[in-house]
C-alpha positions, 0 to 999 in steps of 0.5 A, a space after each residue: 881932172 882926167 880926160 876920159 873919152 870922146 863919144 860919137 853916135 853911130 848908125 850901124 855898129 857893124 859898119 862902124 867897127 869895120 871902119 874903126 877896128 878893121 881899117 883904122 886899127 882900134 881895138 874893142 875894150 868893153 861893151 855895155 848894152 843898156 836895155 832900159 836906155 835902149 843903147 849900146 856903148 862900145 869903148 875902143 882903144 888904140 892898140 897899145 892902150 887896150 889894157 890901160 883903157 880896160 883899167 880906166 887908165 887911158 882915154 877911149 873912143 866911145 861909140 854910142 848906138 841908139 837902138 831906136 833909129 835917129 837921124 843925126 844932123 848938125 853935128 849931133 853924131 858927135 856926142 861929148 868930151 868926158 872928164 873925171 873930176 875929184 869933186 863934182 860939186 866943187 867943180 860945178 860950183 867953180 864953173 858956175 862962179 865963172 859964168 858957165 851954165 850947168 846944163 845937167 846938174 849933178 843931182 845924183 852926185 855922179 854926172 853933170 854936163 856943161 857946154 863950151 863957148 863953141 857949144 861942145 858938150 862936156 860930161 863931168 863924172 865923179 871919180 870913184 863912187 857917186 857923192 851923196 846928193 846935196 843941195 842946191 844940185 839935188 833939186 836943180 832943173 836942167 837948163 837947155 840941152 847937152 
């Protein structure tokens, strides 16, 4: 398992970059605009980690900007922790056997979400290419929110 990123939702990209980059000193490693999902992801790196973040070798801060305005309350602006795992199905099975609810099952062989006992959302991402869909995960419904 490898720690990947922490995601924070932001209301204003320019204001956020002024804080995180201009004032705090982080550097933009990459940006993804997703028109279908109507969001922008901006991955920031500590100054000495820029090349490593671009290569996927160091953790990043992910700023998520949703194009449709949303008011973030109750800590919702903090998104999730993300970890890359060797086998998403084996990881989810292990967690499930330990009594952890799989809130968003890995139906696609690529991504799943669980929550910590303190309700912190944790994203699990399959290392490399997605695994082929497999049961019981492929037909498992979401449980709660993540």
